[in-house]
C-alpha positions as MATLAB code, in Angstrom:
seq = 'XXXXXXXXXXXXXXXXXXXXXXXXXXXXXXXXXXXXXXXXXXXXXXXXXXXXXXXXXXXXXXXXXXXXXXXXXXXXXXXXXXXXXXXXXXXXXXXXXXXXXXXXXXXXXXXXXXXXXXXXXXXXXXXXXXXXXXXXXXXXXXXXXXXXXXXXXXXXXXXXXXXXXXXXXXXXXXXXXXXXXXXXXXXXXXXXXXXXXXXXXXXXXXXXXXXXXXXXXXXXXXXXXXXXXXXXXXXXXXXXXXXXXXXXXXXXXXXXXXXXXXXXXXXXXXXXXXXXXXXXXXXXXXXXXXXXXXXXXXXXXXXXXXXXXXXXXXXXXXXXXXXXXXXXXXXXXXXXXXXXXXXXXXXXXXXXXXXXXXXXXXXXXXXXXXXXXXXXXXXXXXXXXXXXXXXXXXXXXXXXXXXXXXXXXXXXXXXXXXXXXXXXXXXXXXXXXXXXXXXXXXXXXXXXXXXXXXXXXXXXXXXXXXXXXXXXXXXXXXXXXXXXXXXXXXXXXXXXXXXXXXXXXXXXXXXXXXXXXXXXXXXXXXXXXXXXXXXXXXXXXXXXXXXXXXXXXXXXXXXXXXXXXXXXXXXXXXXXXXXXXXXXXXXXXXXXXXXXXXXXXXXXXXXXXXXXXXXXXXXXXXXXXXXXXXXXXXXXXXXXXXXXXXXXXXXXXXXXXXXXXXXXXXXXXXXXXXXXXXXXXXXXXXXXXXXXXXXXXXXXXXXXXX';
ca = [
       0.000    0.015   -0.012;
       1.376    3.434   -0.992;
       1.562    5.813    1.951;
       0.507    8.774   -0.235;
      -2.974    7.333   -0.575;
      -5.172    9.031    1.974;
      -2.998   12.007    2.337;
      -3.432   12.906   -1.323;
      -6.969   11.671   -1.488;
      -6.369    8.555   -3.547;
      -5.693    4.809   -3.541;
      -2.741    2.890   -2.503;
      -3.584    0.193   -5.047;
      -3.315    2.443   -8.108;
      -2.196    0.507  -11.175;
      -0.210    2.755  -13.496;
      -0.071    2.212  -17.224;
       3.334    3.749  -17.875;
       6.218    3.742  -20.307;
       9.301    4.115  -18.136;
      12.681    5.398  -18.899;
      14.211    2.347  -17.281;
      17.991    2.520  -17.572;
      18.182   -1.078  -16.221;
      17.322    0.367  -12.846;
      17.517   -0.614   -9.243;
      19.404    2.022   -7.373;
      22.429    3.317   -5.504;
      24.551    6.511   -5.356;
      27.690    8.587   -5.583;
      28.343   11.702   -3.625;
      26.368   14.688   -4.614;
      29.530   16.448   -5.629;
      30.447   13.744   -8.103;
      29.798   15.858  -11.163;
      31.565   18.987   -9.950;
      34.603   17.224   -8.570;
      37.549   17.492  -10.876;
      39.766   14.405  -11.276;
      43.228   14.705  -12.905;
      43.490   12.245  -15.775;
      45.900   12.005  -18.667;
      45.462   11.393  -22.381;
      44.577   13.623  -25.317;
      41.078   14.120  -26.697;
      41.182   13.700  -30.407;
      42.003   17.080  -31.899;
      40.188   18.954  -29.110;
      42.186   21.409  -26.930;
      41.641   20.436  -23.257;
      43.035   20.911  -19.854;
      44.464   18.017  -17.810;
      41.214   17.884  -15.718;
      38.108   16.082  -16.939;
      34.774   15.050  -15.419;
      35.017   11.876  -13.270;
      34.857    8.577  -15.091;
      36.017    9.633  -18.565;
      38.870    8.164  -20.542;
      39.979   10.758  -23.091;
      42.206    8.324  -24.947;
      39.114    6.492  -26.306;
      37.826    7.766  -29.635;
      34.254    9.016  -29.093;
      33.526    7.998  -32.722;
      34.328    4.365  -31.816;
      32.795    3.975  -28.356;
      31.215    7.115  -26.821;
      29.892    5.107  -23.847;
      33.438    4.093  -22.761;
      34.858    7.520  -23.607;
      32.450    9.028  -21.114;
      32.407    6.165  -18.524;
      35.487    4.027  -18.774;
      36.908    4.629  -15.294;
      33.464    4.626  -13.619;
      32.791    1.227  -15.203;
      36.135   -0.102  -13.951;
      35.425    1.085  -10.433;
      31.848   -0.166  -10.192;
      31.597   -3.915  -11.013;
      28.248   -5.589  -10.698;
      27.721   -6.709   -7.113;
      27.576  -10.515   -6.642;
      23.879  -10.496   -5.714;
      22.824   -8.322   -8.635;
      22.594   -8.600  -12.418;
      23.574   -5.048  -13.239;
      24.611   -1.835  -11.588;
      23.814    1.581  -12.998;
      23.390    5.248  -12.086;
      19.943    4.280  -10.734;
      21.552    1.938   -8.232;
      23.869    4.760   -7.258;
      21.096    7.189   -6.619;
      18.954    4.644   -4.816;
      21.821    3.875   -2.440;
      22.291    7.577   -1.731;
      18.606    8.188   -1.129;
      18.307    5.096    1.093;
      21.197    6.211    3.115;
      19.679    9.684    3.619;
      16.357    8.141    4.571;
      17.961    5.942    7.146;
      19.704    8.958    8.669;
      16.478   10.976    8.761;
      14.476    8.064   10.357;
      17.173    7.283   12.951;
      17.365   10.988   13.873;
      13.592   11.092   14.280;
      13.819    7.923   16.458;
      16.156    9.678   18.816;
      13.767   12.617   19.280;
      11.270   11.672   22.016;
       9.838   15.151   22.185;
       8.574   15.560   18.614;
       5.142   17.104   18.367;
       2.449   14.441   18.031;
       1.245   13.899   14.495;
       4.257   15.546   12.826;
       6.324   13.517   10.245;
       9.189   13.362   12.859;
       6.929   11.895   15.550;
       5.201    9.432   13.282;
       8.494    8.100   11.914;
      10.318    8.129   15.226;
       7.637    6.264   17.142;
       7.001    3.726   14.381;
      10.738    2.943   14.041;
      11.291    2.610   17.789;
       8.347    0.293   18.175;
       9.331   -1.865   15.215;
      12.787   -2.327   16.616;
      11.727   -3.087   20.168;
      11.910   -6.910   20.199;
      11.279   -7.073   23.932;
       8.020   -5.114   23.685;
       6.906   -6.923   20.562;
       7.524  -10.325   22.290;
       5.560   -9.154   25.293;
       2.669   -7.825   23.168;
       2.539  -10.874   20.872;
      -0.748  -11.247   19.134;
      -2.812   -9.224   21.575;
      -3.582   -6.486   18.966;
      -5.430   -9.087   16.814;
      -6.896  -11.112   19.709;
     -10.360   -9.647   19.115;
     -10.309  -10.874   15.520;
      -9.125  -14.327   16.518;
     -11.789  -14.597   19.186;
     -14.470  -13.440   16.695;
     -13.427  -16.246   14.350;
     -13.329  -18.846   17.124;
     -16.806  -17.939   18.388;
     -18.473  -18.057   14.956;
     -20.952  -20.898   15.150;
     -22.526  -21.045   11.710;
     -22.034  -20.065    8.088;
     -23.900  -16.717    8.462;
     -21.551  -15.667   11.262;
     -18.498  -16.795    9.286;
     -19.564  -14.499    6.396;
     -19.956  -11.585    8.772;
     -16.540  -12.214   10.337;
     -15.064  -12.352    6.827;
     -16.541   -9.030    5.976;
     -15.320   -7.472    9.224;
     -11.767   -8.632    8.553;
     -11.920   -7.211    4.996;
     -13.205   -3.894    6.252;
     -10.282   -3.623    8.683;
      -7.815   -4.308    5.894;
      -6.787   -7.846    6.782;
      -8.111   -8.986    3.421;
      -8.775  -12.755    3.837;
     -10.168  -13.089    0.251;
     -10.098   -9.725   -1.483;
      -9.081   -6.115   -1.105;
     -11.541   -3.243   -0.818;
      -9.925    0.129   -1.583;
     -10.347    3.446   -3.468;
      -9.196    4.017   -6.993;
      -9.974    6.049  -10.088;
     -12.826    4.544  -12.081;
     -11.287    3.231  -15.304;
     -14.631    3.995  -16.987;
     -14.708    7.604  -15.564;
     -11.164    8.712  -14.855;
     -12.224   11.878  -13.118;
     -14.175    9.969  -10.474;
     -12.975    7.908   -7.480;
     -14.761    4.658   -6.829;
     -14.604    1.845   -4.271;
     -12.787   -1.044   -5.929;
     -12.471   -4.807   -5.187;
      -9.360   -6.724   -6.265;
      -7.984  -10.150   -5.714;
      -6.324  -10.549   -2.348;
      -2.933  -12.051   -1.477;
      -2.062  -15.789   -1.382;
       0.439  -17.487    0.847;
       2.282  -18.587   -2.303;
       2.398  -15.379   -4.170;
       2.500  -16.867   -7.651;
      -0.909  -18.423   -8.218;
       0.152  -20.974  -10.919;
       2.267  -22.694   -8.297;
      -0.907  -24.012   -6.599;
      -1.667  -25.931   -9.771;
       1.567  -26.860  -11.470;
       3.124  -30.251  -10.841;
       6.756  -29.877  -11.789;
       9.517  -30.227   -9.176;
       9.863  -26.627   -8.132;
       6.140  -26.009   -7.824;
       5.688  -29.123   -5.664;
       8.677  -28.034   -3.519;
       7.033  -24.641   -2.898;
       3.666  -26.295   -2.128;
       5.332  -28.506    0.489;
       7.231  -25.635    1.984;
       3.925  -23.652    2.297;
       2.235  -26.534    4.106;
       5.240  -26.902    6.410;
       5.112  -23.159    7.127;
       1.467  -23.214    7.875;
       1.839  -26.280   10.066;
       4.648  -24.829   12.118;
       2.822  -21.501   12.578;
      -0.285  -23.265   13.940;
       1.814  -25.449   16.202;
       3.517  -22.327   17.610;
       0.096  -21.163   18.539;
      -0.520  -24.266   20.639;
      -2.136  -26.654   18.085;
      -0.990  -30.286   18.093;
       0.808  -31.568   15.015;
      -1.998  -33.677   13.687;
      -4.439  -30.816   13.743;
      -1.878  -28.387   12.375;
      -1.206  -30.688    9.415;
      -4.923  -30.843    8.763;
      -5.118  -27.025    9.039;
      -2.350  -26.687    6.453;
      -4.180  -28.955    4.039;
      -7.313  -26.899    4.497;
      -5.513  -23.619    3.899;
      -3.818  -25.028    0.779;
      -7.129  -26.354   -0.576;
      -8.989  -23.094   -0.164;
      -6.161  -20.951   -1.510;
      -5.928  -23.316   -4.493;
      -9.551  -22.620   -5.249;
      -8.828  -18.937   -5.050;
      -5.798  -19.236   -7.298;
      -7.720  -21.223   -9.856;
     -10.348  -18.464   -9.930;
      -7.713  -15.796  -10.267;
      -6.292  -17.645  -13.288;
      -9.777  -18.210  -14.735;
      -9.640  -21.977  -14.330;
     -12.876  -22.519  -12.346;
     -15.077  -19.710  -13.593;
     -17.674  -21.722  -15.518;
     -20.617  -22.886  -13.483;
     -23.920  -24.503  -14.323;
     -26.064  -21.705  -12.881;
     -23.984  -18.736  -14.051;
     -24.604  -18.317  -17.735;
     -24.283  -14.546  -17.785;
     -20.879  -13.146  -18.788;
     -19.086  -11.259  -16.062;
     -16.569   -8.583  -16.934;
     -14.469   -6.083  -14.980;
     -16.474   -2.954  -14.478;
     -18.760   -0.893  -12.332;
     -21.455   -2.845  -10.512;
     -24.462   -1.447   -8.544;
     -24.300   -2.387   -4.850;
     -28.036   -3.248   -5.028;
     -27.073   -6.076   -7.532;
     -24.215   -7.590   -5.568;
     -26.288   -9.901   -3.437;
     -27.719  -11.488   -6.598;
     -24.583  -11.484   -8.734;
     -22.150  -12.463   -5.982;
     -24.092  -14.460   -3.355;
     -22.409  -15.949   -0.364;
     -20.720  -12.694    0.735;
     -22.108  -10.547    3.525;
     -22.260   -7.270    1.663;
     -24.298   -5.476    4.323;
     -21.751   -6.274    7.006;
     -18.815   -5.251    4.769;
     -20.223   -1.852    3.865;
     -21.481   -1.176    7.365;
     -18.104   -1.952    8.972;
     -16.336   -0.002    6.278;
     -18.348    3.034    7.238;
     -20.091    3.232    3.807;
     -23.540    1.640    4.084;
     -24.636    4.283    1.583;
     -22.287    3.157   -1.160;
     -24.036    2.860   -4.527;
     -21.378    1.554   -6.884;
     -18.271   -0.665   -6.681;
     -15.712   -1.377   -9.451;
     -14.858   -5.093   -9.520;
     -11.564   -6.042  -11.118;
     -12.195   -9.802  -11.365;
     -15.848  -10.677  -10.997;
     -15.325  -14.389  -11.690;
     -12.881  -14.523   -8.757;
     -15.362  -12.757   -6.539;
     -18.067  -15.233   -7.415;
     -15.760  -18.055   -6.456;
     -15.176  -16.412   -3.109;
     -18.929  -16.569   -2.505;
     -18.956  -20.208   -3.469;
     -16.140  -20.952   -1.075;
     -17.978  -19.213    1.789;
     -21.090  -21.192    0.810;
     -19.568  -24.679    0.331;
     -16.523  -25.138    2.531;
     -17.198  -26.602    5.999;
     -17.620  -23.981    8.657;
     -14.747  -25.320   10.810;
     -12.434  -25.321    7.764;
     -13.360  -21.678    7.040;
     -12.549  -20.817   10.612;
      -9.118  -22.409   10.155;
      -8.583  -20.482    6.983;
      -9.622  -17.133    8.470;
      -7.372  -17.785   11.492;
      -4.531  -18.428    9.176;
      -5.205  -15.173    7.286;
      -5.050  -13.200   10.553;
      -1.829  -14.952   11.671;
      -0.296  -14.421    8.225;
      -1.106  -10.711    8.378;
       0.457  -10.368   11.883;
       3.487  -12.541   11.273;
       5.937   -9.980    9.853;
       5.143   -7.497   12.691;
       4.368   -9.629   15.747;
       6.879  -11.507   17.992;
      10.494  -11.868   16.909;
       9.830  -15.608   16.464;
       6.912  -15.031   14.135;
       8.925  -12.465   12.157;
      11.826  -14.872   11.860;
       9.553  -17.701   10.699;
       7.832  -15.447    8.154;
      11.051  -14.220    6.545;
      12.714  -17.590    6.722;
       9.884  -18.824    4.472;
       9.826  -15.948    2.021;
      13.436  -14.780    2.024;
      15.469  -17.984    2.693;
      13.367  -20.751    1.167;
      11.549  -19.009   -1.646;
      13.953  -16.343   -2.827;
      17.465  -15.154   -2.016;
      18.642  -17.762    0.513;
      19.085  -15.360    3.438;
      16.878  -13.326    5.722;
      16.603   -9.613    5.025;
      18.175   -7.706    7.892;
      15.637   -6.351   10.375;
      16.304   -2.654    9.752;
      16.086   -3.192    6.020;
      12.708   -4.860    6.428;
      11.423   -2.017    8.572;
      12.628    0.656    6.137;
      10.885   -1.173    3.375;
       7.587   -1.105    5.312;
       8.054    2.577    6.205;
       8.688    3.552    2.608;
       5.442    1.797    1.669;
       3.158    3.066    4.395;
       4.844    6.201    5.577;
       6.371    7.492    2.380;
       4.840   10.964    2.733;
       6.343   11.891    6.128;
       9.684   10.420    5.024;
       9.586   12.484    1.809;
       8.659   15.618    3.755;
      11.797   15.305    5.928;
      13.817   14.386    2.865;
      12.814   17.444    0.877;
      13.274   19.754    3.829;
      16.916   18.710    4.059;
      17.920   17.680    0.513;
      15.797   19.379   -2.111;
      15.062   23.081   -1.752;
      12.461   25.304   -3.419;
      15.144   26.712   -5.629;
      16.152   23.158   -6.717;
      12.508   22.533   -7.607;
      12.351   25.840   -9.503;
      15.510   24.903  -11.492;
      14.077   21.551  -12.524;
      10.785   23.151  -13.526;
      12.557   25.759  -15.594;
      14.174   23.023  -17.633;
      10.771   21.338  -17.970;
       9.169   24.539  -19.262;
      11.901   25.122  -21.792;
      11.746   21.614  -23.185;
       7.922   21.771  -23.412;
       8.241   25.006  -25.438;
      10.667   23.337  -27.800;
       8.371   20.342  -28.062;
       5.508   22.504  -29.229;
       7.640   24.083  -31.901;
       8.982   20.816  -33.218;
       5.589   19.060  -33.246;
       4.226   21.892  -35.349;
       7.020   21.303  -37.880;
       7.005   17.504  -38.013;
       6.962   16.396  -41.635;
       5.475   12.965  -41.024;
       2.557   13.896  -38.814;
      -0.749   15.190  -40.275;
      -2.130   18.486  -39.090;
      -5.142   16.834  -37.552;
      -2.910   14.646  -35.455;
      -0.630   17.622  -34.607;
      -3.617   19.462  -33.178;
      -4.429   16.574  -30.905;
      -0.790   16.211  -29.832;
      -0.645   19.884  -28.944;
      -3.900   19.634  -27.009;
      -2.458   16.673  -25.118;
       0.491   18.904  -24.193;
      -1.961   21.458  -22.837;
      -3.471   18.760  -20.625;
      -0.083   17.327  -19.521;
       0.677   17.434  -15.820;
       4.220   17.418  -14.430;
       5.253   16.298  -10.928;
       8.793   17.443  -10.376;
      10.480   17.301   -6.989;
       7.601   17.358   -4.460;
       3.936   18.520   -4.244;
       2.933   22.146   -3.884;
       0.819   21.186   -0.878;
       1.745   18.451    1.519;
      -0.996   16.235    2.828;
      -1.352   15.341    6.475;
      -2.012   12.091    8.381;
      -5.029   13.427   10.254;
      -6.446   11.279   13.092;
      -3.687    8.691   12.745;
      -2.092    7.553   15.995;
       1.358    5.930   15.901;
       2.895    5.316   19.259;
       5.839    3.553   21.017;
       3.566    0.557   21.622;
       4.212   -2.358   19.323;
       5.005   -2.929   15.666;
       1.899   -4.877   15.102;
      -0.390   -2.315   16.790;
       1.060    0.469   14.640;
       0.612   -1.581   11.472;
      -3.047   -2.308   12.305;
      -3.540    1.444   12.886;
      -2.050    2.201    9.476;
      -3.958   -0.574    7.716;
      -7.299    0.490    9.140;
      -6.528    4.146    8.542;
      -5.934    3.652    4.844;
      -8.667    1.070    4.353;
     -11.541    2.898    5.957;
     -10.292    6.388    5.391;
      -9.966    5.994    1.654;
     -13.483    4.529    1.222;
     -14.968    7.781    2.370;
     -13.784    9.288   -0.907;
     -15.753    6.903   -3.146;
     -17.863    9.020   -5.582;
     -15.679   12.071   -5.078;
     -13.774   13.793   -8.021;
     -10.262   12.479   -8.670;
      -7.577   15.029   -7.850;
      -5.397   15.417  -11.019;
      -2.553   16.710   -8.924;
      -2.362   13.675   -6.633;
       1.078   12.138   -6.200;
       1.109    8.363   -6.542;
       4.862    8.264   -6.262;
       6.506    9.229   -2.981;
       8.624   12.451   -3.563;
      11.762   10.700   -2.336;
      11.319    7.859   -4.885;
      14.010    7.123   -7.418;
      12.199    6.838  -10.664;
      11.045    8.896  -13.694;
       8.250    7.826  -15.954;
       5.362    8.952  -18.123;
       1.950    7.850  -16.838;
      -0.082    7.072  -19.972;
      -3.452    6.904  -18.272;
      -3.200   10.179  -16.310;
      -1.078   11.993  -18.927;
       1.636   13.100  -16.467;
       5.371   13.005  -16.176;
       6.836   12.180  -12.796;
      10.339   13.053  -11.649;
      10.437   13.101   -7.816;
      13.124   14.658   -5.679;
      14.733   11.328   -5.009;
      15.429   10.891   -8.733;
      16.733   14.472   -9.045;
      20.202   13.655   -7.844;
      23.537   13.438   -9.684;
      24.191   12.201  -12.303;
      20.602   12.956  -13.340;
      20.290   16.452  -11.925;
      22.471   18.882   -9.898;
      21.264   22.474   -9.420;
      24.773   23.491   -8.386;
      26.278   22.896  -11.771;
      25.846   24.290  -15.347;
      22.894   24.024  -17.618;
      24.849   22.074  -20.225;
      25.061   19.159  -17.777;
      21.578   19.342  -16.441;
      19.957   19.574  -19.904;
      22.037   16.596  -21.094;
      21.000   14.403  -18.140;
      17.693   15.459  -16.552;
      16.602   17.305  -19.714;
      17.079   14.215  -21.845;
      15.182   12.069  -19.303;
      12.270   14.544  -19.294;
      12.333   14.820  -23.107;
      12.275   11.079  -23.446;
       9.116   10.857  -21.337;
       7.539   13.768  -23.217;
       8.006   11.953  -26.470;
       6.094    8.953  -24.978;
       3.101   11.286  -24.662;
       2.614   11.406  -28.437;
       4.515    8.337  -29.741;
       3.191    4.876  -30.553;
       2.369    4.297  -26.930;
       0.894    7.780  -26.282;
      -1.299    7.532  -29.323;
      -3.491    5.032  -27.494;
      -4.879    7.719  -25.099;
      -6.688   10.920  -26.007;
      -5.977   14.175  -24.070;
      -8.971   13.473  -21.831;
      -7.607   10.038  -20.938;
     -10.062    8.058  -23.115;
      -8.345    4.983  -24.546;
      -8.573    5.404  -28.298;
      -6.055    5.659  -31.122;
      -5.774    9.253  -32.364;
      -3.140    8.697  -35.048;
      -4.180    8.173  -38.633;
      -3.028    5.218  -40.671;
      -0.973    7.684  -42.708;
       0.708    9.042  -39.581;
       1.733    5.534  -38.666;
       3.130    4.771  -42.117;
       5.032    8.044  -42.233;
       6.368    7.578  -38.768;
       7.900    4.162  -39.586;
       9.317    5.600  -42.776;
      11.002    8.458  -40.828;
      12.214    5.956  -38.206;
      13.604    3.471  -40.729;
      17.231    4.708  -40.423;
      17.032    4.287  -36.667;
      15.610    0.771  -36.995;
      18.381   -0.168  -39.450;
      21.139    1.178  -37.150;
      19.821   -0.573  -34.082;
      19.356   -3.816  -35.994;
      22.977   -3.735  -36.999;
      24.325   -3.076  -33.537;
      26.174   -6.146  -32.221;
      25.870   -6.849  -28.569;
      27.701  -10.236  -28.324;
      28.905  -12.850  -30.769;
      25.862  -13.912  -32.792;
      23.582  -11.388  -31.016;
      22.343   -8.038  -32.315;
      19.691   -5.622  -31.127;
      16.220   -5.804  -32.526;
      15.395   -2.368  -33.989;
      11.651   -3.023  -34.343;
      11.238   -4.457  -30.865;
      13.164   -1.477  -29.385;
      11.708    1.282  -31.636;
       9.508    2.960  -29.079;
      12.321    3.391  -26.586;
      14.974    4.248  -29.181;
      12.672    6.708  -30.757;
      12.066    8.356  -27.333;
      15.771    8.415  -26.654;
      16.324   10.229  -29.960;
      13.475   12.609  -29.378;
      14.441   13.300  -25.846;
      18.023   14.128  -26.716;
      16.868   16.315  -29.669;
      14.357   18.269  -27.409;
      16.910   18.680  -24.556;
      19.671   19.910  -26.819;
      17.509   22.502  -28.579;
      16.050   23.687  -25.262;
      19.613   24.056  -23.941;
      20.586   26.157  -26.924;
      17.460   28.348  -26.475;
      18.289   28.933  -22.817;
      21.720   30.352  -23.627;
      22.148   34.080  -23.725;
      25.762   33.592  -24.923;
      25.731   31.099  -27.802;
      29.178   32.275  -28.996;
      30.704   30.600  -25.978;
      29.302   27.171  -26.651;
      32.528   25.878  -28.171;
      35.038   27.332  -25.754;
      36.596   24.672  -23.511;
      36.075   25.142  -19.834;
      38.320   24.173  -16.952;
      37.400   20.501  -17.450;
      38.574   20.699  -21.035;
      35.172   20.202  -22.538;
      33.047   22.705  -24.408;
      29.441   23.176  -23.344;
      28.208   21.247  -26.356;
      30.486   18.366  -25.390;
      29.442   18.538  -21.748;
      25.780   18.146  -22.825;
      26.485   14.896  -24.568;
      28.870   13.569  -21.963;
      26.171   14.250  -19.320;
      23.762   12.153  -21.349;
      26.283    9.318  -21.542;
      27.128    9.488  -17.849;
      23.463    9.373  -16.867;
      23.421    6.021  -18.700;
      26.550    4.587  -17.007;
      26.258    1.056  -15.943;
      27.698   -2.465  -15.786;
      25.831   -5.708  -16.530;
      26.726   -9.443  -16.460;
      27.166  -11.192  -19.766;
      24.287  -13.565  -19.027;
      21.871  -10.772  -18.175;
      23.015   -8.715  -21.190;
      21.861  -11.532  -23.463;
      18.503  -11.847  -21.593;
      17.952   -8.090  -21.643;
      18.667   -7.979  -25.402;
      16.193  -10.787  -26.050;
      13.346   -9.514  -23.861;
      13.529   -5.813  -23.178;
      12.183   -2.889  -25.186;
      15.157   -0.874  -23.951;
      18.610   -1.703  -25.337;
      21.240   -2.017  -22.650;
      22.647    1.444  -21.664;
      25.870    1.136  -23.595;
      24.056    0.558  -26.857;
      21.700    3.492  -26.236;
      24.636    5.783  -25.778;
      26.497    4.276  -28.787;
      23.548    4.709  -31.192;
      21.329    7.695  -30.487;
      23.705   10.686  -30.468;
      25.093    9.817  -33.912;
      21.799   10.732  -35.477;
      22.171   14.348  -34.318;
      24.081   16.769  -36.497;
      24.840   18.652  -33.244;
      26.833   15.700  -31.939;
      29.236   15.970  -34.817;
      29.406   19.697  -34.241;
      30.312   19.099  -30.652;
      32.930   16.410  -31.544;
      34.242   17.556  -34.931;
      36.951   14.918  -35.063;
      34.347   12.099  -35.331;
      34.588   11.285  -39.020;
      33.435    8.733  -41.613;
      36.349    6.478  -40.676;
      34.918    5.873  -37.242;
      32.867    2.734  -36.780;
      29.857    4.534  -35.186;
      29.770    7.433  -37.671;
      26.509    7.791  -39.611;
      26.383    9.498  -42.968;
      23.704   12.205  -43.226;
      21.422    9.896  -45.258;
      21.692    7.348  -42.460;
      20.526    9.745  -39.712;
      16.812    9.563  -38.629;
      15.055   12.903  -38.827;
      12.215   11.690  -36.633;
      11.581   14.423  -34.014;
];
């Protein structure tokens, strides 16, 4: 669940339809001063007068016409091998490490402040962190915070009471079968609506309940062992615990089958059910077996008129489960769901068992350290107060203004270039320009910070605080059903390390966490910031009107607004780019796929074109563009080197082959070693790149796409 939900009047379960700028991300970081620190290196740049100082990472002895990626990043690559537990390591990993380190410092400082004003970001974070780390208190508290739920299950005597208990658990956010939350209505994007979606399973990959190959059977057996042990730790004898594990597996298997569409046909259900808006008055007839009255009453919305159901066939199967499974078996299952919810936050023993199952046996072979687990939970549920502290210390109003200035300048250039595109019809240009008018940007942090009103987080216990957060988001959000959707809502925490274009909501997101070197540094020159952040923003802006963006109208309606002629002309203009990418060798007997990677390669080319032209327009002294600075590079050169250094990264040979075969994005090196060579400006910046260089493109081989 995203912690920005209630604060910004929206759902934690929002599903974005986005085209990202993924540079093979994950995340880590270099010092903020990395791009302004001067390292003394040796070696001449081909024909270009330079000083003996160059930006970090470069190797000036490499010909930029042969390998621009290594020319810009050679020493960084040598100094940053792929960690043993990862498949690649890039600038995103760098920045993520920096942001994570800062967040840890902020939270630990908050935890040392026992006098913070109640309800402030500092108090919420400090109390939550202290309680989560207090093993002694958590052991003493145990399952007391969920004891009422466990007793309610135990006391249920018939099927009717079981249905009510199930609805009560759902309303509190414990989600035994499905999740009830708030979201934008896919059929009416400007309106919020209560939404039902499939819940979680103990085995988080539903096909593993059904498959019979060795690994699936191993996971099934591990799940049953985990369930058995958990019940035995709560005082159940082994025979009964084994039976309970079989019951849980059987019921969850039915749920998984429904999620996969395997048991959706039924003799008495001839009507076709589709995802969509359903009237509450019809739910009892369409989805019998569920206590709808109890659910809406306990959720505080007995007046609810409509619910959007993501998987109605799954929901119908939930009703059948509640109507057909033995009452005692349903009680075992509901008990398991409460224990499973509590496990990662309750006693140290339960936490250990939980992470031993998921971390050790099902994934990476070792338990995630306790503090890492807690920080992960805090980022998810308390991202807004974390971001508030982060921005106060690390991202000023002037930093935000600088990023927004770059955004405005690139948008202005975009309008000019769209109006002059040779391959796009005027009718389509008009829609593209209108879509630009509707475009929202979220750079840095929100103009107005939301507040966690009426939320109490104390130095009590980890589990008690998690229950408070869960109920706060679940019940609080439902009060917004039927209200207008806020177009300025932030679905990404401002300290997040990502940048993407949201197709559905027509917005570009570049939070403060992302706006760190090498992507952005307000303390250095425009040439660098336009080449790095400017290119990233331009890339996402192209996605607004490219083959992906053509699927959504300016008002968010999903409908193609390109003409057939536009598409034909686009591919004709993109053909030189397709040919170049197709001919780029990655490994022996492996080349890039220019058609598969066209959307991203096109956005790279467009983004770099927009950023460069916006940079030129921002200059009041164009005559100085070609004068070397103290780092030996001209401003034109710094623009392109910044682009290349934003794409720095290492990757294992095995993963490189996999990425090339499956990803829409070429690996970073090949993005850097293809795209700039289509721009005449690149050859102007590096005049010694010539037809004898292997990456040189003749003018007829350069794509004039954007």
